[in-house]
C-alpha positions in Angstrom: -18.2 76.9 20.2 -17.9 75.5 16.7 -14.5 75.4 15.1 -15.4 73.9 11.7 -14.1 76.9 9.6 -10.8 76.9 11.6 -10.3 73.2 11.1 -11.2 73.4 7.5 -8.2 75.7 7.0 -6.2 73.6 9.3 -6.9 70.5 7.2 -5.0 72.2 4.3 -2.0 72.5 6.6 -2.1 69.0 7.8 -2.5 67.5 4.3 0.5 69.2 2.8 2.8 66.7 1.1 6.3 68.2 0.7 7.7 67.9 -2.8 10.2 65.2 -3.5 13.5 66.2 -1.9 12.0 68.8 0.4 12.9 68.5 4.1 10.2 68.4 6.7 9.6 68.2 10.4 7.3 65.6 11.8 5.2 67.1 14.6 2.6 65.7 17.1 -0.3 67.8 18.3 -3.8 67.7 19.7 -6.5 69.7 17.9 -9.9 70.8 19.3 -13.1 69.2 18.2 -15.3 71.4 15.9 -18.0 71.4 18.6 -15.9 72.1 21.7 -18.7 72.4 24.2 -19.7 68.8 23.5 -16.1 67.6 23.6 -15.6 69.0 27.1 -18.3 66.8 28.6 -17.0 63.9 30.7 -19.8 61.5 29.9 -22.4 61.2 27.1 -25.6 59.1 26.9 -27.5 58.2 23.8 -31.2 58.7 24.1 -33.8 57.5 21.5 -32.8 58.1 17.9 -36.1 57.7 16.1 -36.9 56.6 12.6 -36.6 53.3 10.7 -32.8 53.4 11.0 -32.5 55.1 14.3 -31.5 52.0 16.3 -28.8 51.1 13.7 -27.4 54.7 14.0 -27.5 54.6 17.8 -25.5 51.4 17.9 -23.0 52.7 15.3 -22.5 55.9 17.4 -21.8 53.8 20.5 -19.2 51.8 18.6 -17.5 54.9 17.3 -17.4 56.7 20.6 -16.4 53.5 22.4 -13.1 53.5 20.5 -12.5 57.1 19.5 -10.2 59.2 21.6 -6.9 61.2 21.2 -5.0 58.6 23.3 -6.6 55.6 21.7 -9.1 55.2 24.6 -12.7 56.4 24.6 -12.9 60.2 25.0 -16.3 60.0 26.8 -17.7 57.8 29.5 -20.6 56.2 27.7 -23.7 56.1 30.0 -26.7 53.8 29.5 -29.7 56.0 30.2 -32.1 54.6 32.8 -34.1 55.8 35.7 -31.8 54.3 38.3 -28.5 54.8 36.5 -26.0 57.6 36.6 -26.6 60.9 34.8 -24.7 61.8 31.7 -23.3 65.3 31.1 -24.6 65.4 27.6 -27.5 63.6 25.9 -27.6 62.5 22.2 -31.0 62.2 20.4 -32.2 62.5 16.8 -33.8 60.8 13.8 -32.5 58.6 11.0 -34.4 57.4 8.0 -33.5 55.7 4.8 -35.6 55.2 1.7 -35.2 53.4 -1.6 -36.9 54.7 -4.8 -37.0 52.3 -7.7 -37.5 53.2 -11.4 -36.6 51.9 -14.9 -33.7 53.5 -16.8 -32.3 52.9 -20.3 -28.7 52.0 -20.6 -26.3 50.7 -23.2 -25.0 47.3 -22.1 -22.8 44.8 -23.7 -24.6 41.6 -24.7 -23.7 38.5 -26.7 -25.2 38.6 -30.1 -23.4 35.5 -31.6 -22.6 32.2 -30.0 -20.7 29.2 -31.2 -20.4 25.9 -29.3 -21.8 27.6 -26.1 -19.2 30.3 -26.2 -19.8 34.0 -27.1 -18.1 34.9 -30.4 -19.4 38.4 -30.8 -20.6 41.1 -28.4 -22.4 44.4 -29.1 -23.7 47.4 -27.2 -27.5 47.3 -27.1 -30.1 49.3 -25.3 -31.6 47.6 -22.3 -34.0 48.5 -19.5 -32.2 48.4 -16.2 -33.3 48.9 -12.6 -32.4 52.2 -10.9 -32.5 52.4 -7.1 -32.0 55.8 -5.5 -31.0 55.2 -1.9 -31.5 58.2 0.3 -30.5 58.5 4.0 -30.9 61.4 6.3 -29.8 61.8 9.9 -30.4 64.5 12.3 -28.5 64.5 15.6 -28.7 66.7 18.6 -26.7 67.0 21.7 -28.1 68.7 24.8 -26.6 69.5 28.1 -28.2 67.3 30.8 -27.8 70.0 33.5 -29.6 72.9 31.8 -31.0 71.6 28.5 -28.8 73.9 26.5 -28.4 72.7 22.9 -24.7 72.1 22.2 -24.9 70.5 18.8 -27.4 70.0 16.0 -26.7 68.8 12.5 -28.7 67.3 9.6 -26.8 65.4 7.0 -28.4 63.9 3.9 -26.7 61.2 1.9 -27.7 59.6 -1.4 -26.4 57.0 -3.8 -27.8 55.6 -7.0 -27.5 51.9 -7.9 -28.2 50.7 -11.4 -28.6 47.0 -12.1 -28.8 45.5 -15.6 -29.5 42.0 -16.6 -26.3 40.0 -16.7 -24.4 42.2 -14.3 -21.8 40.0 -12.5 -22.3 41.7 -9.2 -25.6 43.0 -7.8 -25.4 45.7 -5.1 -27.8 45.3 -2.2 -29.4 48.7 -1.2 -29.3 47.5 2.4 -25.5 47.3 2.2 -25.5 50.9 1.0 -27.7 52.0 3.8 -25.4 50.3 6.3 -22.5 52.1 4.9 -24.3 55.4 5.2 -25.2 54.7 8.8 -21.6 54.1 9.6 -20.5 57.2 7.8 -23.1 59.3 9.8 -21.7 57.9 13.0 -18.1 58.5 11.9 -18.8 62.2 11.0 -20.6 62.7 14.3 -17.6 61.5 16.2 -15.3 63.7 14.1 -17.5 66.7 15.2 -17.3 66.1 19.0 -14.0 64.2 19.7 -10.7 66.1 19.7 -8.1 64.8 17.3 -4.4 63.9 17.9 -2.4 64.0 14.7 1.1 63.5 13.5 1.6 65.9 10.7 4.4 67.3 8.5 5.6 70.8 8.0 8.0 71.8 5.2 11.1 73.6 6.2 12.0 76.9 4.6 15.3 76.6 2.7 15.7 80.1 1.1 19.3 81.5 1.6 18.8 84.9 0.0 20.7 87.6 2.0 23.2 85.2 3.5 26.9 85.3 2.7 28.5 82.3 1.1 29.7 80.8 4.4 26.4 81.1 6.2 24.5 79.9 3.2 26.5 76.7 3.1 26.1 76.3 6.9 22.4 76.8 6.6 22.2 74.3 3.8 24.1 71.8 5.9 21.8 72.5 8.9 18.7 71.7 6.8 20.2 68.3 6.0 21.1 67.8 9.7 17.5 68.5 10.7 16.4 65.2 9.3 18.6 63.1 11.6 19.0 65.5 14.5 16.3 68.1 14.7 17.4 69.5 18.1 21.0 70.1 16.8 19.6 71.9 13.7 17.4 74.1 15.9 20.5 75.1 18.0 22.4 76.0 14.8 19.5 78.1 13.5 19.3 80.0 16.8 23.0 80.8 16.5 22.6 81.9 12.9 19.7 84.1 13.9 22.0 85.9 16.3 24.4 86.6 13.5 21.7 87.5 10.9 18.6 88.4 12.9 15.3 88.6 11.2 16.0 86.3 8.2 12.6 84.8 7.2 13.8 81.2 6.7 15.6 81.2 10.0 12.6 82.7 11.9 10.2 80.3 10.3 12.3 77.2 11.0 12.8 78.4 14.6 9.0 78.6 14.8 8.9 75.0 13.7 11.4 74.1 16.5 9.1 75.9 19.0 6.0 74.1 17.7 7.8 70.8 17.9 8.6 71.5 21.5 5.0 72.5 22.3 5.8 76.3 22.8 2.9 77.4 20.7 3.0 81.1 21.8 6.7 81.4 20.8 6.0 79.5 17.5 3.2 81.9 16.6 5.4 85.0 17.2 8.2 83.5 15.1 5.8 82.6 12.3 4.4 86.1 12.3 7.8 87.6 12.1 8.7 85.3 9.2 5.8 86.6 7.2 3.3 84.8 4.9 2.4 82.2 7.6 -1.3 82.7 8.2 -2.1 79.0 8.2 0.8 78.3 10.6 -0.4 81.0 13.0 -3.9 79.6 12.9 -2.6 76.2 13.6 -0.8 77.5 16.7 -4.2 78.9 18.0 -5.9 75.6 17.4 -3.0 73.6 19.1 -3.2 76.0 22.1 -7.0 75.4 22.3 -6.6 71.7 21.9 -4.0 71.5 24.7 -6.1 73.8 27.0 -9.2 71.7 26.4 -7.3 68.5 27.3 -6.1 70.1 30.5 -9.6 71.3 31.4 -11.0 67.8 31.0 -8.2 66.3 33.0 -8.9 68.7 35.8 -12.5 67.4 35.9 -11.5 63.8 36.6 
């Protein structure tokens, strides 16, 4: 199953930067790969990737998968495909080709129009004929189950970049360097698609005190400050306040963050729902639950 849309929304939650002065919780969690069926494989082998740049992409994928994993170790066992070797659970194949199209283009460039004693005294913008190189790279990757041939993943991703070089440029860009960068990017994006992600992210606390009497409002304000040096103690205080003033949105939301921090995603999801206006947070609980379940499922396969 592909989780691209879910993770796209999740990316918004993970990239939130709290405004200056806002208090936050730092939380750790494991999120599922967009293509879960591939991520659940124990081992993966790279078959032939055709095209002029297929070998380069194959090596780049090996390097990425060899160091990419939620715990810092490779997520997959990488299998060298051979007649006498072990079988891999999933097989990668595909195509990768780059091309360079050259043409002339007119540009305004700064040139020296007056020299004195070997030094330029005056520069002007003049029209010049420059070399334009359109570098295009396209990669198509497919992952199939080795046991039944089922297609688990297929993606085609084009990339392009234009290089313009004029006479006198201090630095010339080599199209081959651009292609190498595109190959690495294709391998990186492929790994992002099939490897679960372990992230440390930040969630902003709710600090609204509407509906609280003066004493509780002050206590709540103090507990928010306390949360930055002793989150567990703040969570205990919010639980007590919720007994005195049940259903307050800020208390419910912050208690949801406490549950999320402790890994109780079911309780966190319920609390976020009760707090209201927390769709992204509820979706994050679903993803965290899936990510944890996937990790347990793979551990059970070992």
